[in-house]
N, C-alpha and C positions, 0 to 999 in steps of 0.2 A: 637242867630245869626241874623244878617240882611243882606239880599241879596238885592242888587241894580241891577235892570233888565230893559230891554227894551223888549216889546212884539215881540217875533220871533226871537230875536237876540241870539248869541251864549250863553248868560246867560240863555236860556232856559233849556240847559243841566244841569246847576247848580241847577235850580229850580226843575227839576225832581229828581236828585240825593237827594236834601234835604227831598223831599216826601219820596224816597225810604228808607232813614235812619231813619226817624221817629223822628228826633230831632226837638224841638221847634224852629221855626224861624218866621221872619217877611219879607215879600217880599214887596220892595217898588219900584214902577214904575217909571222909569225916561225917559222922552222924549227926542228927539234929541236936542231941545234947552235947556232944563234943563241941560244937560251934560256940557253946556258951562258956567254955572253959577259958580260964586265964591264959593258957598255952596258946590256944587258937586265936583268941582276941588279941594277942600280941602280934599275930601275923595279920589279922584283919579285924579292926575294931568294930566292924558292922556285924560281924559274927555270921558272915555270909560266904557262900562259894559262888564262883570260883576265886581263888587266889592263886598267883603263880610267883614263885620264887626262882629268880636267875641270879645266881651267885649271891651277893649280899644285899639284893635289890627285891623288894615286894611289889608285885603290880596286882591291883583288884580292879574291879568293874569288867564285866564280861566284854563289851564292845572294845574296850582298850586292850585286853588281853589277847582277843581274837587278831585285832589289828597288829599288835606287836609280834605275835607269832608268825603272821604273813610276811611282815617286813624282815624278819630274820630269815626268811627263806624265800627271797624273791623269785628264785628259779622254779618255784611251785606255781606261780602265777595266781595266787589266792586273793589278791587285791586288784584284779583287773589285768589289763594287757600291757601295762606299763605308761599308759597314756592318762592324762588328767581325767578325761571323760570316762575311761574304764574304771579307774579308781573310784571315781564318783559313783558310777553305777553300782559297784560293790558296796560302797558305803551307805548308798541310798536304801538298798534292800537289807543290809545289816540293821540300819536304824529302824525300819519298818518292823522288823521282827523284835528287836530290842525295846523300842519306844512306843510302838502301837499294839503289837500283839501280846507281848510279855505282860505288860501291866494290865491288860483287860482280863487276866486270869485271876486278879486278886480275890474277887468275891468268891470264885470256885475254890481258893486256897484258904478261905476262912476269914478274910479281912472285914467281913460284915457282921462277924459273930457278936460284936459289941452291941448291936441292935437289940439283942435279947427278945426278939419277937420272930417266932418262926415264919410267919407269912411274910414279913418284910425281908427276912433272910433269903427265903425261897425266891422271891421277886428279884433280889439283887442278882442271884444265881441266874435266873432266867433271862434277865436283862444282858447279863454278861455273855451268855451262850448266844443270844442273838446278835449282839456286837461282835462276837468272835466270827460267827458264821458270815457276816457281812465282810469282815476283814479277809476271810479265807476265800470268800468269792472273788475278790480282787486278785488275790494271788492265783486262784485257779485260772482266771481269765488270762493273766498274764503269761502263765506256763503253757498256754495252747501253742503247739509247735515248738517248744523249748524243753530242754532237758535240766536247765540250771536258771537261776534267778537272774544274774548279772550278765548281760551281753551273751547269754547262752553258753557260758564257760564256768567251770566250777570257781566258787569263791568262799569267803568265810561266812556269807550270808546262808549258804545252803544248809549247813549242819545246824545253824540256829533255827531255821525254818523246821528242819526234822524234828528238833527237841520240841517245839511248840506243838506241833502235829501229834506227837506222842501224848502230850498233855491233853490234846482234844479228845483223843480216844479214851483216856482215863477219867475225864470229868463230864462226858456225855454231851460234847458239842457236836452237833449235827454237822457231818461232812458228806451227807448223802448227795450224789450228783455231781461231785467234785472229782471227775475222772482224772483230771490233769494232776491233781494232788495225790491221788491214789497211785497213779504211774510214778510220780517223783518218789514216793515213799518206797515202792517196790523196787526201784532202781537202785535207791539210796542204801537199802537194806542188803543188796546183793554185792555191794562194795565190800572186799575182804577186810579192809582197814576197819570199816564201820563194824563189821562182824566181830572183830577182835575186840574192839572197845565194848560193845554190848556184852560180850562173854566176860571181859574183865570187870564190868559193873554189876554183873549178875542180872543182865536184863535180856539175855537171849533165850 
């Protein structure tokens, strides 16, 4: 398998899962400008990472890639305990990270620059930070007494949460008082597989 990624992007979650499942893979770094080239657009017309190539098949969309990787290695147990409920719990938290938290960062990543009004742009960013703090408050409460998001077992949702928490630190989202999230990050970063990926992406 070949993973196309950009350092620190949401593709970091896929990179970590590839290490967890232990399948042979190649990680290909793609810069922002490279994502606009005809060569990369032939792989993913959206010009976005991640993209996963497995044989002659290309898969895009982060949640789909993470789920596929988990399904190729059921012994890793990254989509629950094998029950319908366990899988649903993993998918619930994956969806929360992918569909609730991730899009809330858009103003902080420049999506409101079109407003061309500094005050309005700053308000959009402040609103985004407030919304994100509310979302993280829910996750922090959920993690009380837990080490992992889904049924207190490691799943594909956890690396996605880690990625968006890294973004919080980089964009000024207030995480003060969220001790459970801080504990989650510390434990996650102590994982040798995570450390290898961070080193590979130049993030360590």
